[in-house]
DOPABA-808466 format. One record per residue (C-alpha): x, y, z. Coordinates in nm, 2 decimals, always signed. Layout:
DOPABA-808466
R     east    north       up
R        X        Y        Z
...
This chain:
DOPABA-808466
R     east    north       up
R    -0.84    -0.29    +2.69
R    -0.82    +0.03    +2.90
R    -0.60    +0.33    +2.82
R    -0.38    +0.27    +3.12
R    -0.29    -0.07    +2.98
R    -0.23    +0.03    +2.62
R    -0.12    +0.40    +2.67
R    -0.35    +0.49    +2.38
R    -0.14    +0.31    +2.13
R    -0.22    +0.04    +1.87
R    -0.40    -0.24    +2.02
R    -0.55    -0.34    +1.69
R    -0.44    -0.17    +1.36
R    -0.66    +0.10    +1.21
R    -0.95    -0.06    +1.03
R    -0.96    -0.37    +1.26
R    -1.09    -0.14    +1.53
R    -1.40    -0.07    +1.32
R    -1.49    -0.44    +1.26
R    -1.83    -0.49    +1.42
R    -2.08    -0.78    +1.38
R    -2.38    -0.54    +1.41
R    -2.24    -0.35    +1.11
R    -2.18    -0.66    +0.89
R    -2.50    -0.64    +0.68
R    -2.33    -0.75    +0.36
R    -2.15    -1.05    +0.52
R    -2.48    -1.17    +0.68
R    -2.64    -1.13    +0.34
R    -2.37    -1.34    +0.17
R    -2.39    -1.61    +0.43
R    -2.77    -1.61    +0.42
R    -2.76    -1.67    +0.05
R    -2.51    -1.95    +0.09
R    -2.31    -1.82    -0.21
R    -1.96    -1.70    -0.15
R    -1.83    -1.70    -0.51
R    -1.90    -1.37    -0.68
R    -1.99    -1.52    -1.02
R    -2.23    -1.78    -0.89
R    -2.55    -1.58    -0.91
R    -2.70    -1.37    -1.18
R    -2.79    -1.09    -0.94
R    -2.53    -0.83    -0.87
R    -2.26    -0.97    -0.64
R    -2.14    -0.80    -0.33
R    -1.80    -0.78    -0.49
R    -1.96    -0.58    -0.78
R    -2.13    -0.35    -0.53
R    -1.80    -0.30    -0.35
R    -1.63    -0.20    -0.68
R    -1.91    +0.05    -0.76
R    -1.88    +0.19    -0.41
R    -1.50    +0.23    -0.44
R    -1.55    +0.39    -0.79
R    -1.78    +0.65    -0.64
R    -1.56    +0.72    -0.33
R    -1.23    +0.75    -0.51
R    -1.35    +0.89    -0.84
R    -1.20    +0.59    -1.02
R    -1.35    +0.50    -1.36
R    -1.29    +0.12    -1.33
R    -1.23    -0.10    -1.02
R    -1.16    -0.47    -0.98
R    -1.15    -0.66    -0.65
R    -0.88    -0.92    -0.61
R    -0.72    -1.14    -0.34
R    -0.44    -0.90    -0.24
R    -0.24    -0.60    -0.35
R    +0.05    -0.81    -0.49
R    -0.19    -0.96    -0.74
R    -0.32    -0.61    -0.82
R    +0.03    -0.50    -0.90
R    +0.08    -0.80    -1.12
R    -0.25    -0.73    -1.31
R    -0.14    -0.37    -1.36
R    +0.19    -0.48    -1.51
R    +0.06    -0.77    -1.72
R    -0.22    -0.54    -1.87
R    +0.05    -0.33    -2.02
R    +0.14    -0.62    -2.25
R    +0.51    -0.61    -2.18
R    +0.79    -0.83    -2.32
R    +0.94    -1.08    -2.08
R    +1.25    -0.93    -1.92
R    +1.12    -0.57    -1.96
R    +1.25    -0.33    -1.70
R    +1.02    -0.19    -1.42
R    +1.16    +0.09    -1.21
R    +1.06    +0.06    -0.85
R    +1.16    +0.26    -0.53
R    +1.45    +0.13    -0.33
R    +1.24    +0.17    -0.01
R    +0.92    -0.03    -0.01
R    +0.79    -0.37    +0.08
R    +0.95    -0.66    -0.11
R    +0.61    -0.76    -0.25
R    +0.66    -0.48    -0.51
R    +0.97    -0.65    -0.64
R    +0.80    -0.99    -0.61
R    +0.51    -0.87    -0.83
R    +0.75    -0.75    -1.10
R    +0.96    -1.07    -1.09
R    +0.66    -1.31    -1.09
R    +0.53    -1.12    -1.40
R    +0.84    -1.22    -1.59
R    +0.98    -0.87    -1.56
R    +1.30    -0.73    -1.41
R    +1.30    -0.47    -1.13
R    +1.53    -0.17    -1.13
R    +1.58    -0.01    -0.79
R    +1.56    +0.37    -0.79
R    +1.68    +0.57    -0.50
R    +1.45    +0.79    -0.30
R    +1.44    +1.15    -0.18
R    +1.43    +1.28    +0.18
R    +1.06    +1.18    +0.21
R    +1.16    +0.82    +0.11
R    +0.96    +0.85    -0.21
R    +1.10    +0.75    -0.55
R    +1.33    +1.01    -0.69
R    +1.19    +1.06    -1.04
R    +1.50    +1.27    -1.14
R    +1.70    +0.95    -1.15
R    +1.47    +0.78    -1.41
R    +1.61    +0.73    -1.76
R    +1.43    +0.91    -2.04
R    +1.32    +0.58    -2.19
R    +1.15    +0.45    -1.87
R    +0.83    +0.28    -1.97
R    +0.70    +0.12    -1.64
R    +0.74    +0.28    -1.30
R    +0.58    +0.18    -0.97
R    +0.55    +0.46    -0.72
R    +0.49    +0.36    -0.36
R    +0.30    +0.60    -0.14
R    +0.49    +0.48    +0.17
R    +0.35    +0.55    +0.52
R    +0.06    +0.74    +0.37
R    +0.28    +0.99    +0.20
R    +0.13    +1.08    -0.13
R    +0.43    +1.09    -0.36
R    +0.45    +1.29    -0.68
R    +0.43    +1.09    -1.00
R    +0.70    +1.11    -1.28
R    +0.59    +1.28    -1.60
R    +0.63    +1.13    -1.95
R    +0.62    +0.77    -1.84
R    +0.36    +0.56    -2.03
R    +0.28    +0.33    -1.74
R    +0.29    +0.46    -1.39
R    +0.14    +0.23    -1.13
R    +0.06    +0.37    -0.79
R    +0.11    +0.14    -0.49
R    -0.14    +0.28    -0.25
R    -0.12    -0.01    +0.00
R    -0.07    +0.24    +0.29
R    -0.24    +0.54    +0.14
R    -0.61    +0.47    +0.10
R    -0.80    +0.80    +0.11
R    -0.49    +1.01    +0.03
R    -0.51    +1.30    -0.21
R    -0.28    +1.48    -0.45
R    -0.26    +1.86    -0.42
R    -0.50    +1.89    -0.71
R    -0.76    +1.69    -0.52
R    -0.74    +1.36    -0.71
R    -0.73    +1.05    -0.50
R    -0.41    +0.85    -0.47
R    -0.43    +0.57    -0.71
R    -0.63    +0.76    -0.98
R    -0.36    +0.98    -1.13
R    -0.14    +0.71    -1.29
R    -0.21    +0.43    -1.53
R    -0.34    +0.22    -1.24
R    -0.36    +0.22    -0.87
R    -0.34    -0.07    -0.63
R    -0.47    -0.10    -0.27
R    -0.42    -0.35    +0.01
R    -0.66    -0.47    +0.28
R    -0.40    -0.67    +0.47
R    -0.45    -0.67    +0.85
R    -0.21    -0.38    +0.90
R    -0.35    -0.14    +0.64
R    -0.59    +0.16    +0.66
R    -0.89    -0.07    +0.62
R    -0.87    -0.45    +0.66
R    -1.04    -0.77    +0.55
R    -0.73    -0.97    +0.67
R    -0.62    -1.00    +0.31
R    -0.77    -0.85    +0.00
R    -0.69    -0.60    -0.27
R    -0.83    -0.36    -0.53
R    -0.70    -0.22    -0.85
R    -0.83    +0.10    -1.02
R    -0.77    +0.24    -1.36
R    -0.91    +0.50    -1.59
R    -0.83    +0.29    -1.90
R    -1.13    +0.07    -2.01
R    -0.91    -0.15    -2.22
R    -0.67    -0.21    -1.93
R    -0.96    -0.29    -1.71
R    -1.10    -0.54    -1.96
R    -0.76    -0.72    -1.98
R    -0.73    -0.73    -1.60
R    -1.08    -0.86    -1.56
R    -1.03    -1.14    -1.81
R    -0.68    -1.24    -1.68
R    -0.80    -1.25    -1.31
R    -1.06    -1.51    -1.41
R    -0.86    -1.76    -1.62
R    -0.87    -1.53    -1.92
R    -1.25    -1.59    -1.95
R    -1.54    -1.38    -2.08
R    -1.74    -1.44    -1.76
R    -2.12    -1.40    -1.75
R    -2.24    -1.40    -1.39
R    -2.42    -1.72    -1.30
R    -2.28    -1.92    -1.59
R    -1.98    -2.14    -1.65
R    -1.69    -1.93    -1.79
R    -1.65    -1.90    -2.17
R    -1.35    -1.80    -2.37
R    -1.35    -1.57    -2.68
R    -1.17    -1.68    -2.99
R    -0.88    -1.44    -2.91
R    -0.87    -1.53    -2.54
R    -0.54    -1.53    -2.36
R    -0.45    -1.74    -2.06
R    -0.50    -1.61    -1.71
R    -0.50    -1.70    -1.34
R    -0.75    -1.71    -1.06
R    -0.74    -1.38    -0.86
R    -1.12    -1.36    -0.81
R    -1.22    -1.23    -0.47
R    -1.48    -1.40    -0.25
R    -1.81    -1.25    -0.15
R    -1.71    -1.29    +0.22
R    -1.40    -1.08    +0.18
R    -1.58    -0.82    -0.04
R    -1.85    -0.79    +0.22
R    -1.60    -0.71    +0.50
R    -1.43    -0.46    +0.27
R    -1.77    -0.30    +0.20
R    -1.83    -0.27    +0.58
R    -1.49    -0.11    +0.62
R    -1.55    +0.15    +0.36
R    -1.84    +0.28    +0.56
R    -1.58    +0.39    +0.82
R    -1.31    +0.53    +0.59
R    -1.40    +0.90    +0.64
R    -1.44    +0.85    +1.02
R    -1.10    +0.68    +1.03
R    -0.93    +0.95    +0.83
R    -1.08    +1.22    +1.04
R    -0.95    +1.04    +1.35
R    -0.60    +1.03    +1.21
R    -0.61    +1.40    +1.12
R    -0.73    +1.49    +1.47
R    -0.46    +1.30    +1.65
R    -0.19    +1.42    +1.41
R    -0.29    +1.78    +1.48
R    -0.28    +1.71    +1.86
R    +0.06    +1.55    +1.83
R    +0.20    +1.84    +1.64
R    +0.11    +2.06    +1.93
R    +0.29    +1.82    +2.17
R    +0.62    +1.77    +2.00
R    +0.91    +1.66    +2.23
R    +1.11    +1.95    +2.36
R    +1.46    +1.82    +2.29
R    +1.74    +1.85    +2.04
R    +1.84    +1.58    +1.79
R    +1.48    +1.48    +1.71
R    +1.30    +1.62    +1.41
R    +0.94    +1.55    +1.31
R    +0.90    +1.49    +0.94
R    +0.63    +1.71    +0.78
R    +0.30    +1.58    +0.64
R    +0.12    +1.73    +0.34
R    -0.25    +1.80    +0.37
R    -0.34    +1.51    +0.15
R    -0.13    +1.25    +0.32
R    -0.29    +0.97    +0.52
R    -0.14    +1.04    +0.86
R    -0.10    +0.69    +0.99
R    +0.20    +0.78    +1.20
R    +0.43    +1.04    +1.34
R    +0.77    +1.01    +1.17
R    +1.08    +1.13    +1.35
R    +1.43    +1.18    +1.21
R    +1.69    +1.13    +1.48
R    +2.04    +1.29    +1.47
R    +2.20    +0.94    +1.50
R    +2.13    +0.57    +1.48
R    +2.22    +0.54    +1.84
R    +1.96    +0.80    +1.94
R    +1.70    +0.62    +1.73
R    +1.77    +0.29    +1.89
R    +1.76    +0.44    +2.24
R    +1.42    +0.60    +2.15
R    +1.29    +0.26    +2.03
R    +1.40    +0.09    +2.35
R    +1.24    +0.36    +2.57
R    +0.91    +0.36    +2.38
R    +0.90    -0.02    +2.38
R    +0.97    -0.03    +2.75
R    +0.68    +0.20    +2.82
R    +0.44    -0.01    +2.61
R    +0.42    +0.25    +2.33
R    +0.40    +0.11    +1.98
R    +0.66    +0.21    +1.73
R    +0.85    +0.08    +1.43
R    +1.15    +0.15    +1.21
R    +1.18    +0.13    +0.83
R    +1.50    -0.06    +0.79
R    +1.31    -0.37    +0.67
R    +1.20    -0.18    +0.36
R    +1.55    -0.12    +0.23
R    +1.54    -0.34    -0.09
R    +1.90    -0.31    -0.19
R    +1.99    -0.53    +0.11
R    +1.71    -0.78    +0.05
R    +1.84    -1.12    -0.06
R    +1.59    -1.15    -0.35
R    +1.74    -0.83    -0.49
R    +2.10    -0.84    -0.37
R    +2.14    -1.20    -0.48
R    +1.90    -1.20    -0.77
R    +1.73    -1.50    -0.63
R    +1.50    -1.72    -0.84
R    +1.33    -2.05    -0.81
R    +1.38    -2.12    -1.18
R    +1.69    -2.33    -1.28
R    +1.79    -2.07    -1.54
R    +1.75    -1.77    -1.30
R    +1.43    -1.64    -1.48
R    +1.35    -1.36    -1.51
R    +1.68    -1.21    -1.39
R    +1.84    -1.41    -1.68
R    +1.65    -1.19    -1.92
R    +1.79    -0.86    -1.79
R    +1.92    -0.66    -2.08
R    +2.30    -0.64    -2.10
R    +2.46    -0.31    -2.02
R    +2.15    -0.17    -1.83
R    +2.20    -0.09    -1.46
R    +1.95    -0.25    -1.23
R    +2.01    +0.01    -0.96
R    +2.00    +0.39    -0.99
R    +2.15    +0.59    -0.71
R    +2.40    +0.88    -0.69
R    +2.59    +0.73    -0.40
R    +2.52    +0.36    -0.39
R    +2.22    +0.42    -0.16
R    +2.44    +0.55    +0.12
R    +2.23    +0.85    +0.20
R    +1.91    +0.64    +0.20
R    +2.07    +0.38    +0.43
R    +2.15    +0.67    +0.67
R    +1.80    +0.81    +0.65
R    +1.64    +0.48    +0.73
R    +1.89    +0.42    +1.02
R    +1.77    +0.74    +1.18
R    +1.40    +0.72    +1.12
R    +1.14    +0.63    +1.38
R    +0.76    +0.60    +1.34
R    +0.49    +0.61    +1.61
R    +0.15    +0.51    +1.50
R    -0.16    +0.72    +1.56
R    -0.49    +0.59    +1.69
R    -0.79    +0.72    +1.50
R    -1.05    +0.52    +1.69
R    -0.98    +0.69    +2.03
R    -1.19    +0.97    +2.15
R    -1.01    +1.31    +2.16
R    -0.95    +1.30    +2.53
R    -0.77    +0.97    +2.51
R    -0.58    +1.08    +2.20
R    -0.45    +1.38    +2.41
R    -0.33    +1.14    +2.68
R    -0.16    +0.92    +2.42
R    +0.02    +1.21    +2.26
R    +0.15    +1.33    +2.60
R    +0.27    +0.98    +2.68
R    +0.48    +0.98    +2.35
R    +0.62    +1.32    +2.43
R    +0.72    +1.22    +2.78
R    +0.89    +0.91    +2.66
R    +1.09    +1.08    +2.39
R    +1.19    +1.37    +2.62
R    +1.33    +1.11    +2.86
R    +1.56    +0.96    +2.60
């Protein structure tokens, strides 16, 4: 589609623009072998090669490929060997899958308010917090709380991000989880990865994700005498092959985002009531984020951008205190499990003002995606189109 039709905006999300049949060597190999189950052959699977590639790229000691990021979050939590009903502190602003992973693991989520960057506010955590999920929302690499035994990094939107000390997002906590959903940095439609520096945690995750088995590639699964039960989270060779292809373009994609973000920062709208939120050097700059002076201005900006065919989104949908699963403590179990196991006298929401400030921040926040695949000249035109639209509001 030509630029005059799409105005340089998202026609396909991020990694989908880098899908190319001529580059699908691993997928052709898997199809040629006629084997799409990673444990079917005794030779190294494509999934294992993907895990090794990710380990090298992110500096992660141990990597496991799974169906999706929600399963990766569940594996991280289950590997901590919790008691059912144990509390897991999660940010009040994130996708509901984070809460779903906690609940489906038999644990109870505690919503923790966020700071101005919409990252979990670690100052609200109780001293006895044991399990915390930190979401690196919109590519923002959030700081991790100190003194918490199990910090899980949700890096679904932050693949390739780095902390100020140079470590990759996902490698600084107990475990890190990544998504390859269609709308993520890289995509295989669905797909997930989990990384950890703890060899015992990785061993537990690997067994659990394959029915609790002690798998030998090419053989029927066996179970050790001390085996625990598990589920089937094993990825397929086809999905792993597409992820491998996508990883070849990660640096190219990140560089494109950096280039367009720099161009955009030189073309900010010249108007009052609209503030661009800063990005740290290590953030994955998937979007420009604006903070408007009012909800009305934000809604008008959304309407104007949409009318001009310029992609944009808001973050209201990520406000978990209003989600029916959290607000109504919904469960499919007749006894309300696992909400029914919540310890008496412990709050399941931590906020100084009942999330009023966060609600206001979300009401006034607007995001405009960047287009890393465009050549620089078209990125310049796209940035100018955004500026003109917002100055017309």
